[in-house]
MARLUM-959462 format. One record per residue (C-alpha): residue number from 0; x, y, z. Coordinates in steps of 0.25 Angstrom, whole numbers, plus 5000, padded with zeros to 4 digits. Each point is the difference from the previous one (the first is absolute). Layout:
<recs>
rec nr = NUM; u = X; v = Y; w = Z
...
</recs>
This chain:
<recs>
rec nr = 0; u = 5017; v = 5093; w = 4923
rec nr = 1; u = 5014; v = 5001; w = 5006
rec nr = 2; u = 4994; v = 4998; w = 5014
rec nr = 3; u = 4993; v = 4987; w = 4996
rec nr = 4; u = 5012; v = 4995; w = 4993
rec nr = 5; u = 5008; v = 5002; w = 5013
rec nr = 6; u = 4989; v = 4992; w = 5007
rec nr = 7; u = 5000; v = 4989; w = 4990
rec nr = 8; u = 5015; v = 4999; w = 5001
rec nr = 9; u = 4999; v = 4999; w = 5015
rec nr = 10; u = 4988; v = 4991; w = 5000
rec nr = 11; u = 5009; v = 4991; w = 4991
rec nr = 12; u = 5012; v = 5000; w = 5010
rec nr = 13; u = 4991; v = 4998; w = 5012
rec nr = 14; u = 4992; v = 4990; w = 4993
rec nr = 15; u = 5011; v = 4991; w = 4995
rec nr = 16; u = 5004; v = 4996; w = 5014
rec nr = 17; u = 4985; v = 4999; w = 5004
rec nr = 18; u = 4997; v = 4991; w = 4988
rec nr = 19; u = 5013; v = 4993; w = 5002
rec nr = 20; u = 4997; v = 4997; w = 5015
rec nr = 21; u = 4985; v = 4997; w = 4998
rec nr = 22; u = 5004; v = 4991; w = 4988
rec nr = 23; u = 5009; v = 4992; w = 5008
rec nr = 24; u = 4990; v = 5000; w = 5011
rec nr = 25; u = 4990; v = 4994; w = 4990
rec nr = 26; u = 5010; v = 4989; w = 4997
rec nr = 27; u = 5001; v = 4997; w = 5015
rec nr = 28; u = 4985; v = 5000; w = 5002
rec nr = 29; u = 4997; v = 4992; w = 4987
rec nr = 30; u = 5011; v = 4990; w = 5005
rec nr = 31; u = 4992; v = 4998; w = 5012
rec nr = 32; u = 4988; v = 4996; w = 4992
rec nr = 33; u = 5009; v = 4989; w = 4994
rec nr = 34; u = 5005; v = 4995; w = 5013
rec nr = 35; u = 4989; v = 5002; w = 5010
rec nr = 36; u = 4985; v = 4997; w = 4999
rec nr = 37; u = 4991; v = 5013; w = 5002
rec nr = 38; u = 4997; v = 4997; w = 5015
rec nr = 39; u = 5015; v = 4999; w = 5003
rec nr = 40; u = 5002; v = 5015; w = 4995
rec nr = 41; u = 4988; v = 5005; w = 5008
rec nr = 42; u = 5009; v = 5004; w = 5012
rec nr = 43; u = 5010; v = 5008; w = 4992
rec nr = 44; u = 4988; v = 5007; w = 4994
rec nr = 45; u = 4995; v = 5005; w = 5013
rec nr = 46; u = 5014; v = 5003; w = 5005
rec nr = 47; u = 5002; v = 5009; w = 4988
rec nr = 48; u = 4986; v = 5006; w = 5002
rec nr = 49; u = 5005; v = 5005; w = 5013
rec nr = 50; u = 5013; v = 5007; w = 4995
rec nr = 51; u = 4994; v = 5012; w = 4994
rec nr = 52; u = 4991; v = 5004; w = 5012
rec nr = 53; u = 5013; v = 4999; w = 5009
rec nr = 54; u = 5008; v = 5008; w = 4990
rec nr = 55; u = 4990; v = 5011; w = 5000
rec nr = 56; u = 5001; v = 5001; w = 5015
rec nr = 57; u = 5015; v = 4999; w = 5000
rec nr = 58; u = 5002; v = 5011; w = 4989
rec nr = 59; u = 4988; v = 5009; w = 5004
rec nr = 60; u = 5000; v = 5008; w = 4987
rec nr = 61; u = 5015; v = 5005; w = 5001
rec nr = 62; u = 5003; v = 4997; w = 4986
rec nr = 63; u = 4989; v = 5009; w = 4994
rec nr = 64; u = 5003; v = 5010; w = 5011
rec nr = 65; u = 5014; v = 5001; w = 4996
rec nr = 66; u = 4997; v = 5003; w = 4985
rec nr = 67; u = 4990; v = 5010; w = 5005
rec nr = 68; u = 5009; v = 5008; w = 5010
rec nr = 69; u = 5013; v = 4999; w = 4992
rec nr = 70; u = 4994; v = 5011; w = 4991
rec nr = 71; u = 5000; v = 5010; w = 5011
rec nr = 72; u = 5008; v = 4995; w = 5011
rec nr = 73; u = 5015; v = 4998; w = 5002
rec nr = 74; u = 5002; v = 4986; w = 4994
rec nr = 75; u = 5011; v = 4996; w = 5009
rec nr = 76; u = 4993; v = 5004; w = 5013
rec nr = 77; u = 4987; v = 4993; w = 4995
rec nr = 78; u = 5008; v = 4987; w = 4997
rec nr = 79; u = 5007; v = 5000; w = 5013
rec nr = 80; u = 4987; v = 5003; w = 5008
rec nr = 81; u = 4992; v = 4989; w = 4993
rec nr = 82; u = 5011; v = 4990; w = 5001
rec nr = 83; u = 5001; v = 5002; w = 5015
rec nr = 84; u = 4985; v = 4999; w = 5001
rec nr = 85; u = 4999; v = 4987; w = 4992
rec nr = 86; u = 5012; v = 4993; w = 5006
rec nr = 87; u = 4994; v = 5003; w = 5014
rec nr = 88; u = 4986; v = 4995; w = 4996
rec nr = 89; u = 5005; v = 4988; w = 4992
rec nr = 90; u = 5008; v = 4995; w = 5012
rec nr = 91; u = 4988; v = 5002; w = 5009
rec nr = 92; u = 4989; v = 4994; w = 4991
rec nr = 93; u = 5009; v = 4988; w = 4997
rec nr = 94; u = 5002; v = 4997; w = 5014
rec nr = 95; u = 4985; v = 5000; w = 5002
rec nr = 96; u = 4998; v = 4990; w = 4988
rec nr = 97; u = 5010; v = 4991; w = 5006
rec nr = 98; u = 4992; v = 4999; w = 5013
rec nr = 99; u = 4988; v = 4996; w = 4993
rec nr = 100; u = 5005; v = 4990; w = 4989
rec nr = 101; u = 4992; v = 4988; w = 5007
rec nr = 102; u = 4987; v = 5009; w = 5000
rec nr = 103; u = 5002; v = 5003; w = 4986
rec nr = 104; u = 5002; v = 4985; w = 4996
rec nr = 105; u = 4988; v = 4996; w = 5008
rec nr = 106; u = 4991; v = 5011; w = 4993
rec nr = 107; u = 5004; v = 4996; w = 4986
rec nr = 108; u = 4998; v = 4985; w = 5003
rec nr = 109; u = 5015; v = 4997; w = 5000
rec nr = 110; u = 5003; v = 4997; w = 5015
rec nr = 111; u = 5011; v = 4990; w = 4997
rec nr = 112; u = 5008; v = 5011; w = 4991
rec nr = 113; u = 5003; v = 5011; w = 5010
rec nr = 114; u = 5014; v = 5001; w = 4993
rec nr = 115; u = 4993; v = 5005; w = 4987
rec nr = 116; u = 4996; v = 5013; w = 5008
rec nr = 117; u = 5014; v = 5001; w = 5006
rec nr = 118; u = 5006; v = 5000; w = 4986
rec nr = 119; u = 4989; v = 5009; w = 4995
rec nr = 120; u = 5004; v = 5011; w = 5011
rec nr = 121; u = 5014; v = 5000; w = 4995
rec nr = 122; u = 4996; v = 5002; w = 4986
rec nr = 123; u = 4991; v = 5011; w = 5003
rec nr = 124; u = 5011; v = 5006; w = 5009
rec nr = 125; u = 5010; v = 5001; w = 4989
rec nr = 126; u = 4990; v = 5004; w = 4989
rec nr = 127; u = 4995; v = 5012; w = 5009
rec nr = 128; u = 5014; v = 5005; w = 5002
rec nr = 129; u = 5003; v = 4999; w = 4985
rec nr = 130; u = 4987; v = 5009; w = 4997
rec nr = 131; u = 5007; v = 5014; w = 5002
rec nr = 132; u = 5013; v = 4996; w = 4993
rec nr = 133; u = 4992; v = 4996; w = 4988
rec nr = 134; u = 4991; v = 5012; w = 5000
rec nr = 135; u = 5013; v = 5009; w = 5001
rec nr = 136; u = 5005; v = 4993; w = 4987
rec nr = 137; u = 4986; v = 5003; w = 4993
rec nr = 138; u = 5000; v = 5014; w = 5005
rec nr = 139; u = 5014; v = 5003; w = 4995
rec nr = 140; u = 4997; v = 4993; w = 4986
rec nr = 141; u = 5010; v = 4989; w = 5002
rec nr = 142; u = 4992; v = 4988; w = 4993
rec nr = 143; u = 5012; v = 4992; w = 4996
rec nr = 144; u = 5004; v = 4997; w = 5015
rec nr = 145; u = 4986; v = 4998; w = 5003
rec nr = 146; u = 4999; v = 4990; w = 4989
rec nr = 147; u = 5012; v = 4993; w = 5004
rec nr = 148; u = 4997; v = 4999; w = 5015
rec nr = 149; u = 4986; v = 4995; w = 4997
rec nr = 150; u = 5004; v = 4989; w = 4990
rec nr = 151; u = 5012; v = 4995; w = 5009
rec nr = 152; u = 4991; v = 4998; w = 5012
rec nr = 153; u = 4989; v = 4992; w = 4992
rec nr = 154; u = 5011; v = 4992; w = 4993
rec nr = 155; u = 5006; v = 4996; w = 5013
rec nr = 156; u = 4986; v = 4997; w = 5005
rec nr = 157; u = 4997; v = 4991; w = 4988
rec nr = 158; u = 5014; v = 4993; w = 5001
rec nr = 159; u = 4998; v = 4996; w = 5015
rec nr = 160; u = 4985; v = 4995; w = 4997
rec nr = 161; u = 5004; v = 4992; w = 4988
rec nr = 162; u = 5012; v = 4994; w = 5007
rec nr = 163; u = 4993; v = 4996; w = 5013
rec nr = 164; u = 4986; v = 4996; w = 4994
rec nr = 165; u = 5004; v = 4996; w = 4986
rec nr = 166; u = 5014; v = 4993; w = 5001
rec nr = 167; u = 5002; v = 4996; w = 5014
rec nr = 168; u = 4988; v = 4991; w = 5001
rec nr = 169; u = 5004; v = 4992; w = 4988
rec nr = 170; u = 5015; v = 4998; w = 5004
rec nr = 171; u = 4996; v = 4996; w = 5014
rec nr = 172; u = 4990; v = 4990; w = 4995
rec nr = 173; u = 5010; v = 4993; w = 4992
rec nr = 174; u = 5011; v = 5001; w = 5011
rec nr = 175; u = 4994; v = 5000; w = 5014
rec nr = 176; u = 5014; v = 5002; w = 5006
rec nr = 177; u = 5003; v = 5013; w = 4991
rec nr = 178; u = 5009; v = 5011; w = 5006
rec nr = 179; u = 4989; v = 5009; w = 4996
rec nr = 180; u = 4992; v = 4996; w = 5013
rec nr = 181; u = 5010; v = 5009; w = 5007
rec nr = 182; u = 4993; v = 5012; w = 4995
rec nr = 183; u = 4987; v = 4994; w = 4995
rec nr = 184; u = 4988; v = 4996; w = 5009
rec nr = 185; u = 4989; v = 4992; w = 4992
rec nr = 186; u = 4990; v = 5003; w = 5011
rec nr = 187; u = 5000; v = 5015; w = 4996
rec nr = 188; u = 4995; v = 4997; w = 4986
rec nr = 189; u = 4992; v = 5011; w = 4994
rec nr = 190; u = 5005; v = 5009; w = 5011
rec nr = 191; u = 5013; v = 5002; w = 4992
rec nr = 192; u = 4992; v = 5009; w = 4992
rec nr = 193; u = 4999; v = 5010; w = 5012
rec nr = 194; u = 5015; v = 4997; w = 5003
rec nr = 195; u = 5004; v = 5004; w = 4985
rec nr = 196; u = 4992; v = 5013; w = 5002
rec nr = 197; u = 5007; v = 5003; w = 5013
rec nr = 198; u = 5014; v = 4998; w = 4993
rec nr = 199; u = 4996; v = 5009; w = 4988
rec nr = 200; u = 4995; v = 5011; w = 5009
rec nr = 201; u = 5013; v = 4999; w = 5008
rec nr = 202; u = 5008; v = 5001; w = 4987
rec nr = 203; u = 4991; v = 5012; w = 4995
rec nr = 204; u = 5003; v = 5007; w = 5014
rec nr = 205; u = 5015; v = 4998; w = 4999
rec nr = 206; u = 5001; v = 5006; w = 4986
rec nr = 207; u = 4993; v = 5013; w = 5005
rec nr = 208; u = 5011; v = 5002; w = 5010
rec nr = 209; u = 5005; v = 5013; w = 4994
rec nr = 210; u = 4986; v = 5006; w = 5001
rec nr = 211; u = 5000; v = 4995; w = 5014
rec nr = 212; u = 5013; v = 5006; w = 5005
rec nr = 213; u = 4997; v = 5013; w = 4993
rec nr = 214; u = 4989; v = 5003; w = 5011
rec nr = 215; u = 5003; v = 5006; w = 5014
rec nr = 216; u = 4993; v = 4998; w = 5013
rec nr = 217; u = 4994; v = 5014; w = 4999
rec nr = 218; u = 4985; v = 5002; w = 5004
rec nr = 219; u = 4992; v = 5012; w = 4997
rec nr = 220; u = 4987; v = 4998; w = 5009
rec nr = 221; u = 4993; v = 5012; w = 4993
rec nr = 222; u = 5002; v = 4994; w = 4986
rec nr = 223; u = 4997; v = 4986; w = 5005
rec nr = 224; u = 4986; v = 5005; w = 5005
rec nr = 225; u = 4997; v = 5007; w = 4987
rec nr = 226; u = 5004; v = 4988; w = 4992
rec nr = 227; u = 4991; v = 4991; w = 5009
rec nr = 228; u = 4988; v = 5009; w = 4998
rec nr = 229; u = 5001; v = 4998; w = 4985
rec nr = 230; u = 5003; v = 4985; w = 5001
rec nr = 231; u = 4990; v = 4994; w = 5010
rec nr = 232; u = 4989; v = 5001; w = 4990
rec nr = 233; u = 5009; v = 4992; w = 4991
rec nr = 234; u = 5000; v = 4989; w = 5010
rec nr = 235; u = 4985; v = 4999; w = 4999
rec nr = 236; u = 5001; v = 5000; w = 4985
rec nr = 237; u = 5010; v = 4989; w = 5000
rec nr = 238; u = 4993; v = 4991; w = 5010
rec nr = 239; u = 4987; v = 5002; w = 4992
rec nr = 240; u = 5007; v = 4997; w = 4987
rec nr = 241; u = 5006; v = 4987; w = 5006
rec nr = 242; u = 4986; v = 4996; w = 5006
rec nr = 243; u = 4995; v = 5001; w = 4986
rec nr = 244; u = 5011; v = 4992; w = 4994
rec nr = 245; u = 5003; v = 4990; w = 5010
rec nr = 246; u = 4988; v = 4998; w = 5010
rec nr = 247; u = 4994; v = 4989; w = 4991
rec nr = 248; u = 5012; v = 4991; w = 5002
rec nr = 249; u = 5001; v = 5003; w = 5015
rec nr = 250; u = 4985; v = 4997; w = 5003
rec nr = 251; u = 4997; v = 4989; w = 4989
rec nr = 252; u = 5002; v = 4988; w = 5009
rec nr = 253; u = 4992; v = 5007; w = 5011
rec nr = 254; u = 4988; v = 5003; w = 4992
rec nr = 255; u = 4999; v = 4989; w = 4990
rec nr = 256; u = 4990; v = 4989; w = 5003
rec nr = 257; u = 5009; v = 4989; w = 4997
rec nr = 258; u = 5008; v = 4989; w = 5007
rec nr = 259; u = 5014; v = 5006; w = 5004
rec nr = 260; u = 5008; v = 4991; w = 4990
rec nr = 261; u = 4991; v = 5005; w = 4989
rec nr = 262; u = 5001; v = 5014; w = 5004
rec nr = 263; u = 5015; v = 5000; w = 5000
rec nr = 264; u = 4999; v = 4993; w = 4986
rec nr = 265; u = 4991; v = 5011; w = 4995
rec nr = 266; u = 5009; v = 5011; w = 5006
rec nr = 267; u = 5012; v = 4994; w = 4993
rec nr = 268; u = 4992; v = 5000; w = 4986
rec nr = 269; u = 4996; v = 5015; w = 5003
rec nr = 270; u = 5014; v = 5005; w = 5003
rec nr = 271; u = 5006; v = 4993; w = 4988
rec nr = 272; u = 4990; v = 5006; w = 4990
rec nr = 273; u = 5000; v = 5014; w = 5007
rec nr = 274; u = 5015; v = 5000; w = 4997
rec nr = 275; u = 4997; v = 5000; w = 4985
rec nr = 276; u = 4991; v = 5013; w = 5001
rec nr = 277; u = 5011; v = 5006; w = 5008
rec nr = 278; u = 5008; v = 5002; w = 4987
rec nr = 279; u = 4992; v = 5013; w = 4998
rec nr = 280; u = 5004; v = 5004; w = 5015
rec nr = 281; u = 5015; v = 4998; w = 4996
rec nr = 282; u = 4998; v = 5011; w = 4990
rec nr = 283; u = 4993; v = 5009; w = 5009
rec nr = 284; u = 5010; v = 4998; w = 5011
rec nr = 285; u = 5012; v = 5003; w = 4990
rec nr = 286; u = 4992; v = 5013; w = 4995
rec nr = 287; u = 4998; v = 5004; w = 5014
rec nr = 288; u = 5015; v = 4999; w = 5004
rec nr = 289; u = 5002; v = 5011; w = 4989
rec nr = 290; u = 4987; v = 5008; w = 5000
rec nr = 291; u = 4999; v = 5003; w = 5015
rec nr = 292; u = 5013; v = 5009; w = 5001
rec nr = 293; u = 4997; v = 5005; w = 4985
rec nr = 294; u = 4986; v = 5005; w = 5004
rec nr = 295; u = 5005; v = 5008; w = 5012
rec nr = 296; u = 5012; v = 5006; w = 4991
rec nr = 297; u = 4990; v = 5003; w = 4989
rec nr = 298; u = 4990; v = 5007; w = 5010
rec nr = 299; u = 5007; v = 5013; w = 4999
rec nr = 300; u = 4999; v = 5001; w = 4985
rec nr = 301; u = 4990; v = 5008; w = 4993
rec nr = 302; u = 4995; v = 4989; w = 4991
rec nr = 303; u = 5000; v = 4989; w = 5011
rec nr = 304; u = 4985; v = 4997; w = 4999
rec nr = 305; u = 5001; v = 4998; w = 4985
rec nr = 306; u = 5013; v = 4991; w = 5002
rec nr = 307; u = 4992; v = 4991; w = 5011
rec nr = 308; u = 4988; v = 4999; w = 4990
rec nr = 309; u = 5009; v = 4995; w = 4989
rec nr = 310; u = 5008; v = 4990; w = 5009
rec nr = 311; u = 4986; v = 4994; w = 5004
rec nr = 312; u = 4996; v = 4998; w = 4986
rec nr = 313; u = 5013; v = 4993; w = 4996
rec nr = 314; u = 4999; v = 4992; w = 5013
rec nr = 315; u = 4986; v = 4995; w = 4997
rec nr = 316; u = 5004; v = 4996; w = 4986
rec nr = 317; u = 5012; v = 4992; w = 5006
rec nr = 318; u = 4990; v = 4993; w = 5010
rec nr = 319; u = 4991; v = 4997; w = 4989
rec nr = 320; u = 5011; v = 4993; w = 4992
rec nr = 321; u = 5004; v = 4992; w = 5013
rec nr = 322; u = 4986; v = 4996; w = 5002
rec nr = 323; u = 4999; v = 4995; w = 4986
rec nr = 324; u = 5013; v = 4992; w = 5001
rec nr = 325; u = 4995; v = 4993; w = 5013
rec nr = 326; u = 4985; v = 4998; w = 4995
rec nr = 327; u = 5003; v = 4996; w = 4986
rec nr = 328; u = 5011; v = 4990; w = 5003
rec nr = 329; u = 4993; v = 4994; w = 5012
rec nr = 330; u = 5000; v = 4986; w = 4994
rec nr = 331; u = 5015; v = 5001; w = 4999
rec nr = 332; u = 5002; v = 5005; w = 5015
rec nr = 333; u = 4990; v = 4988; w = 5004
rec nr = 334; u = 5009; v = 4990; w = 4993
rec nr = 335; u = 5012; v = 5005; w = 5007
rec nr = 336; u = 4993; v = 5001; w = 5014
rec nr = 337; u = 4995; v = 4986; w = 4999
rec nr = 338; u = 5012; v = 4992; w = 4994
rec nr = 339; u = 5001; v = 4991; w = 5013
rec nr = 340; u = 4988; v = 5003; w = 5008
rec nr = 341; u = 4987; v = 5001; w = 4992
rec nr = 342; u = 4992; v = 5006; w = 5013
rec nr = 343; u = 5007; v = 5014; w = 4998
rec nr = 344; u = 4992; v = 5001; w = 4987
rec nr = 345; u = 4986; v = 5000; w = 5007
rec nr = 346; u = 5002; v = 5015; w = 5004
rec nr = 347; u = 5005; v = 5005; w = 4986
rec nr = 348; u = 4986; v = 5007; w = 4998
rec nr = 349; u = 5003; v = 5010; w = 5011
rec nr = 350; u = 5012; v = 5006; w = 4993
rec nr = 351; u = 4994; v = 5010; w = 4990
rec nr = 352; u = 4991; v = 5005; w = 5012
rec nr = 353; u = 5012; v = 5002; w = 5009
rec nr = 354; u = 5008; v = 5006; w = 4988
rec nr = 355; u = 4989; v = 5011; w = 4997
rec nr = 356; u = 4999; v = 5003; w = 5014
rec nr = 357; u = 5015; v = 5002; w = 5000
rec nr = 358; u = 4998; v = 5010; w = 4989
rec nr = 359; u = 4990; v = 5008; w = 5008
rec nr = 360; u = 5010; v = 5000; w = 5011
rec nr = 361; u = 5011; v = 5005; w = 4992
rec nr = 362; u = 4991; v = 5011; w = 4995
rec nr = 363; u = 4996; v = 5003; w = 5014
rec nr = 364; u = 5015; v = 5002; w = 5004
rec nr = 365; u = 5002; v = 5010; w = 4989
rec nr = 366; u = 4987; v = 5007; w = 5004
rec nr = 367; u = 5005; v = 5001; w = 5015
rec nr = 368; u = 5011; v = 5010; w = 4996
rec nr = 369; u = 4989; v = 5011; w = 5002
rec nr = 370; u = 4999; v = 4998; w = 5015
rec nr = 371; u = 5015; v = 4998; w = 5002
rec nr = 372; u = 5003; v = 5013; w = 4993
rec nr = 373; u = 4989; v = 5008; w = 5007
rec nr = 374; u = 5004; v = 4994; w = 5014
rec nr = 375; u = 4986; v = 4994; w = 5001
rec nr = 376; u = 5005; v = 4986; w = 5004
rec nr = 377; u = 4988; v = 4998; w = 5009
rec nr = 378; u = 4991; v = 5000; w = 4988
rec nr = 379; u = 5009; v = 4988; w = 4994
rec nr = 380; u = 4999; v = 4994; w = 5014
rec nr = 381; u = 4985; v = 5001; w = 4999
rec nr = 382; u = 4999; v = 4994; w = 4986
rec nr = 383; u = 5009; v = 4988; w = 5004
rec nr = 384; u = 4992; v = 4997; w = 5013
rec nr = 385; u = 4987; v = 5000; w = 4992
rec nr = 386; u = 5007; v = 4991; w = 4990
rec nr = 387; u = 5004; v = 4991; w = 5012
rec nr = 388; u = 4986; v = 4999; w = 5005
rec nr = 389; u = 4995; v = 4996; w = 4987
rec nr = 390; u = 5011; v = 4990; w = 4998
rec nr = 391; u = 4998; v = 4994; w = 5014
rec nr = 392; u = 4984; v = 4999; w = 4999
rec nr = 393; u = 5000; v = 4994; w = 4986
rec nr = 394; u = 5011; v = 4990; w = 5004
rec nr = 395; u = 4992; v = 4995; w = 5012
rec nr = 396; u = 4987; v = 5000; w = 4992
rec nr = 397; u = 5005; v = 4994; w = 4987
rec nr = 398; u = 5011; v = 4990; w = 5004
rec nr = 399; u = 4991; v = 4991; w = 5007
rec nr = 400; u = 4990; v = 5000; w = 4988
rec nr = 401; u = 5010; v = 5000; w = 4988
rec nr = 402; u = 5014; v = 4997; w = 5006
rec nr = 403; u = 5012; v = 5007; w = 4994
rec nr = 404; u = 4991; v = 5005; w = 4988
rec nr = 405; u = 4992; v = 5008; w = 5010
rec nr = 406; u = 5013; v = 5006; w = 5005
rec nr = 407; u = 5005; v = 5003; w = 4986
rec nr = 408; u = 4987; v = 5008; w = 4998
rec nr = 409; u = 5002; v = 5007; w = 5013
rec nr = 410; u = 5014; v = 5005; w = 4996
rec nr = 411; u = 4994; v = 5005; w = 4987
rec nr = 412; u = 4989; v = 5007; w = 5006
rec nr = 413; u = 5008; v = 5007; w = 5011
rec nr = 414; u = 5011; v = 5005; w = 4990
rec nr = 415; u = 4989; v = 5005; w = 4990
rec nr = 416; u = 4993; v = 5007; w = 5012
rec nr = 417; u = 5013; v = 5007; w = 5005
rec nr = 418; u = 5004; v = 5004; w = 4985
rec nr = 419; u = 4986; v = 5007; w = 4998
rec nr = 420; u = 5000; v = 5006; w = 5014
rec nr = 421; u = 5014; v = 5006; w = 4999
rec nr = 422; u = 4997; v = 5005; w = 4986
rec nr = 423; u = 4988; v = 5008; w = 5004
rec nr = 424; u = 5006; v = 5006; w = 5012
rec nr = 425; u = 5013; v = 5003; w = 4993
rec nr = 426; u = 4993; v = 5008; w = 4989
rec nr = 427; u = 4993; v = 5008; w = 5010
rec nr = 428; u = 5012; v = 5004; w = 5008
rec nr = 429; u = 5012; v = 4999; w = 4990
rec nr = 430; u = 4994; v = 4999; w = 4986
rec nr = 431; u = 5009; v = 4993; w = 4990
rec nr = 432; u = 4996; v = 5000; w = 4985
rec nr = 433; u = 5000; v = 4985; w = 4998
rec nr = 434; u = 4996; v = 4994; w = 4987
rec nr = 435; u = 4988; v = 4993; w = 5006
rec nr = 436; u = 4993; v = 4996; w = 4988
rec nr = 437; u = 5012; v = 4994; w = 4993
rec nr = 438; u = 5004; v = 4993; w = 5013
rec nr = 439; u = 4986; v = 4994; w = 5001
rec nr = 440; u = 5000; v = 4996; w = 4986
rec nr = 441; u = 5013; v = 4993; w = 5001
rec nr = 442; u = 4995; v = 4992; w = 5012
rec nr = 443; u = 4987; v = 4996; w = 4994
rec nr = 444; u = 5007; v = 4996; w = 4987
rec nr = 445; u = 5010; v = 4992; w = 5008
rec nr = 446; u = 4988; v = 4993; w = 5007
rec nr = 447; u = 4993; v = 4997; w = 4987
rec nr = 448; u = 5012; v = 4994; w = 4993
rec nr = 449; u = 5002; v = 4991; w = 5012
rec nr = 450; u = 4986; v = 4995; w = 5000
rec nr = 451; u = 5000; v = 4998; w = 4984
rec nr = 452; u = 5012; v = 4992; w = 5001
rec nr = 453; u = 4994; v = 4992; w = 5012
rec nr = 454; u = 4988; v = 4997; w = 4991
rec nr = 455; u = 5008; v = 4995; w = 4988
rec nr = 456; u = 5008; v = 4991; w = 5009
rec nr = 457; u = 4988; v = 4994; w = 5006
rec nr = 458; u = 4995; v = 4997; w = 4986
rec nr = 459; u = 5013; v = 4994; w = 4995
rec nr = 460; u = 5008; v = 4996; w = 5012
rec nr = 461; u = 5014; v = 4998; w = 4994
rec nr = 462; u = 5012; v = 5005; w = 5007
rec nr = 463; u = 5007; v = 5004; w = 4987
rec nr = 464; u = 4987; v = 5007; w = 4995
rec nr = 465; u = 4999; v = 5007; w = 5013
rec nr = 466; u = 5015; v = 5006; w = 4999
rec nr = 467; u = 4999; v = 5004; w = 4986
rec nr = 468; u = 4987; v = 5008; w = 5002
rec nr = 469; u = 5006; v = 5006; w = 5013
rec nr = 470; u = 5012; v = 5005; w = 4992
rec nr = 471; u = 4990; v = 5006; w = 4989
rec nr = 472; u = 4991; v = 5007; w = 5010
rec nr = 473; u = 5012; v = 5005; w = 5008
rec nr = 474; u = 5007; v = 5006; w = 4987
rec nr = 475; u = 4986; v = 5006; w = 4996
rec nr = 476; u = 4999; v = 5007; w = 5013
rec nr = 477; u = 5014; v = 5005; w = 4999
rec nr = 478; u = 4997; v = 5005; w = 4986
rec nr = 479; u = 4988; v = 5007; w = 5004
rec nr = 480; u = 5007; v = 5007; w = 5012
rec nr = 481; u = 5011; v = 5004; w = 4990
rec nr = 482; u = 4990; v = 5006; w = 4991
rec nr = 483; u = 4993; v = 5008; w = 5010
rec nr = 484; u = 5012; v = 5005; w = 5008
rec nr = 485; u = 5009; v = 5002; w = 4987
rec nr = 486; u = 5003; v = 5015; w = 5003
rec nr = 487; u = 5004; v = 4996; w = 5014
rec nr = 488; u = 5009; v = 4989; w = 4996
rec nr = 489; u = 5006; v = 5009; w = 4990
rec nr = 490; u = 5007; v = 5008; w = 5011
rec nr = 491; u = 5006; v = 4988; w = 5007
rec nr = 492; u = 5015; v = 4997; w = 4998
rec nr = 493; u = 5004; v = 4988; w = 4992
rec nr = 494; u = 4986; v = 4995; w = 4997
rec nr = 495; u = 4995; v = 5014; w = 4995
rec nr = 496; u = 5006; v = 4998; w = 4986
rec nr = 497; u = 4991; v = 4988; w = 4997
rec nr = 498; u = 4988; v = 5009; w = 5002
rec nr = 499; u = 5003; v = 5012; w = 4992
rec nr = 500; u = 4994; v = 5001; w = 4987
rec nr = 501; u = 5005; v = 5008; w = 4988
rec nr = 502; u = 4991; v = 5011; w = 5002
rec nr = 503; u = 5004; v = 5001; w = 5015
rec nr = 504; u = 5015; v = 5000; w = 4996
rec nr = 505; u = 4997; v = 5011; w = 4990
</recs>
């Protein structure tokens, strides 16, 4: 239990900046829906769908590799070698991107916005160089600095965007001769969202200066080859994962059978509703920040597999709770999303589909530890490639027929496929005693509660009734889990005393 307690603490520390930064990011994203019509946000949607693909190519698995090899290699030598590698390749890759900015602008139907891709290259350049310093903080167990740097970067990002998109246009509209025009260009418009990201990334990079000056230009070629042999399948895994997550937004305008203006509008609606489902992905991301180094550190313990199984069970419970928060309070989220432009509410029905898909993705990430620990990354690459093929084929098939609803179901199907496949292979090659029956029961119960609530709301469509019944159902689920897992919760610090009965105290 002490190991799970440590993981919970680190998840909190790594999770706070993740939640904080994503929350601020949500404020920015939602603010766009109050300022711009759905069609006007489509370009940003495509830009940010490209970013993860490029990030994977730029970082080529060095973060996970650093955690893996720091267990058995000299940490300073490993850090120096990987930093020399990533600095060299980042300069090279960034130069190539700058040469093809106009080509990228044309391919994404933004020929008049070449500057977007110049700013994007600068953002990726800075974020890539911050990868290993952040990994070093995580590996050394320094979550406080990690949290500070993350939150500071996103706070600066938000301030810049709010200033240039929210404040400057109003001041210039009232005073066309304002001195603000010395630093503000109205023609940039929504492009200030990218500029804000760039300034935030620069701030983050500068705050990591101590981690940067600690490395030396010392390169161990033999060690580098060993690390790259481990890392290259992770590139395939990462690219496949991004295809599963982002391909729908990249191909939507190219495969949907609609006029260009309507295609852009639907893409904007799709992206706005997708962000609601990503609330679960926020939790998954903050969990992974702590879990990846934790899993590698635990691998040497005799009861490692039991620990992995218990972590998975609590993870599934947490994901079920988050799904219910999203699904049961969907009416509330819709009210917020459609405060100014009602068109965003057209796609609210895809949120539960995408949210459950995100739950499956989180379970897959937990399951993936088997191939990382056993050096079978090619298995992970194979599963991810298969999932990517499923995603591509279903999006090409279903988007012309069902629009973004078809894309949502494609995402759900892909993650379910990857989860099941990884579990079956993992249990054969690195068997972990997961509480399978309990986890399936929790997922089924969560789904039934969602549909029961939805049925009641259809019968009596009052927002207050919807919220009250949502609270009752959520509390009922929590009570049920607390009853079933009472013995487990008794051992937890702080909350354990609330689950101990007189007999257990005796």
